C-alpha positions, 0 to 999 in steps of 0.5 A: 236390343243388345249391345251389337244391335245398338252399335249397328243402329249407331252406325246406320243412323243418319247424321246430318250434323256430322256428330261423332259416333258417341254423340249419335249413340247418346241420342239413340239412348235418349230416343229409346228412353234408355238414358239415364239408366244406361249412361255414356261417358266420352274420352277426352282425347279420342272422339271415337271412344266411349264408356257405357255403364248402367246405374246398377240399382234399377228394377224397372228395366225388364224390357231391356234387361240383356242390354242393361246387363251388358252395359254394366261397364263396357268401352267401345271404339267406333273407329273399328269395324262392326263386330270389333268395337268392344275394347273391354267389357267389365260386366263380369267384374262387378258382382251381384249383391246377395244377402247371406240367406239368399245365397244359402237358400237359392245360390249355394254351391259347394264348389264356389271359390270365395274371397274377402271382399275389399271395399273400395273403388275399382280401377280398370287398366288396359292398353289400347291404341298405343296407350295405357288407360286407367279408369273406373267402372263408371269413369273413363279417366281415373283422373276425373273420378272422385266421390268420397273426397271433395278435391282429391281424385281417385287418380291422385290416390292411385299415384299415392299408392304407386309412389309407395311402391316406386319412391326409390325410383322417382323424384318427388319434385318431378312435374310429370311424376304421375306419368312416370309412376304409371309407366313404371307400373305398366311396365310390369303389365301385358298389353294382351290383358286387361286388369281390375284392381281395387283402390283401398285408401284412408281418404276413400272410405266406403263401408268398411273402415280399415284403420284397425287393420292397417293403421291411420294412413293406409293405401293399397292396391288389391289385384282382383282380375286379369282377363285375356283380351283376345279370348275374353277368358279370365287368367289364373291369378292365384299365383299372385303375379304382382305381389312382388311389387307390393300389390295385395290379393284378397284372402281366399277361403279354403272352403265356402263354409268358412266364408259363410261363417266369416261373413255371418260375424263380420262387417266385411263382405265376401266375393263368391266366384263361379265361372264368369259369375261374381256374387257379393255376399254380406250380412244384413247390416252391411247390406243396409249400409251399402243401400242407404249410405252413398258416402259422398263427401257432401252430406246433402248429396247423401240426404237426397240419396236417402230421400229418393230411396223412399224406404218406408221405415227409414227416413232422412232423419233416421240417416242423420241420427245414424251417420251424423248424430252431432251434425247441426242444420240451420233448417230441417233438411227433411222438410226442405227436401220434401218441399222441393220434391213436392213443388217440382212434382206439382209444376211438372205435373201441371206442365204435363197435363197442359202439353199432353193429351192421352188416349188410353183406348189406343195407348197413344198421346198427342203433344201440344207442340206450341206449348211444349216448344216454349219450355226449357230443355230440362223440363222437356226432357222430363216430360218426354220421359213421363210420356214414355212412362205413360204408354208403358207403366201407366197406360190405363189413365193419364199420369197423376201428380203422385206418379210424377213424384214417384218418377222423380224419386225412383227414375232419376239420379241426383245429377238430374235432380240437381239440374231441376233444383238449379232450374227452379232456383234461377228461373222464377216463371212458375209463380212459386211462393217466395218462401219456397223459392228461398228453400230451392236457393238454399238447397242448391247452395248446400248440394253444390258445395 
């Protein structure tokens, strides 16, 4: 399976409900159990456009690795003929993460170009169907994208940067100031190209704190890439074509050895460029921060994230001690989260064995539809995912409760888990003890703030 085969199947699939093509594509991803490792985001004002992106950190996708890599961040337009559906593909704009040791021992090339990596949010910009679009690697509209701040979107932060550039040309009281600022900016861009920037903003901190370098209220755009949309070839931006606007460019090292020495003694990572490949190289501490700290504004989101990593030598308590040492909690968050996952595992396991008969000799299962149809969609979804796991990863015997637990931790995102927590908090049909139900309700409030 590759992206062109997936597009072809979307066009060919019978569509009795008259769904738009992105909805048909989503149904195919779910049928093939490619979702949620490959996700789809629709565009608000165009039913033919959608963004496909993958979950970035997965090691269980060997059966569809080519498709998974193609869908790192790709925009499709189903109003076009087959073969012309890919609007933009940012697959090569998202670097592969490597440690210094891994790069030196297995990937080193003396001719590699290297830059200081800027730690922020990718902003994608391109012209299509008469409109300039601003998105991110996993969100089609930058105005709907937020993570590190509870209310301020990346679109608002982008406009703050553009205001610094154009404040002498706009009226701060203009009700359409966002459109005005972006029109001024795109007047300097070419519709023939797609652009990648990184947003560096004091309210959008990821791993690196730039306050020492730029002061308290820093906000910048760094220009990372320009691609010719016809040839799909990267343009040379070494001449810094947008610097005159105030757009910044990452520092380029004279030779790769200088970059290796830099990253060995700094928290900043480096970007190594080799043809169409990008690598992000960091020291062990920076890699640790990137792995365990999702940096969401909601601390409980971060606690769930760490718990689901299931690192043997790093727990939720370790995370709290490292990042929130002065934080106080009404109850023990590790105990609450663990109780929730254990209870969800038990209930889903019991529903699985009551609805699924598995025949290991033939690697087939039979579903008790009379029972399965009585279950809610959120539960049926997870049972279907487990049945797929049954015939692939666990084909020798029927799935165990421990394997259900591993599935919940390692093959779901936090959005899926929040839906389960909401379901168990509001649907008391599983004879869950009242004290455990209270933990679900309390946790739902915490993770939803």
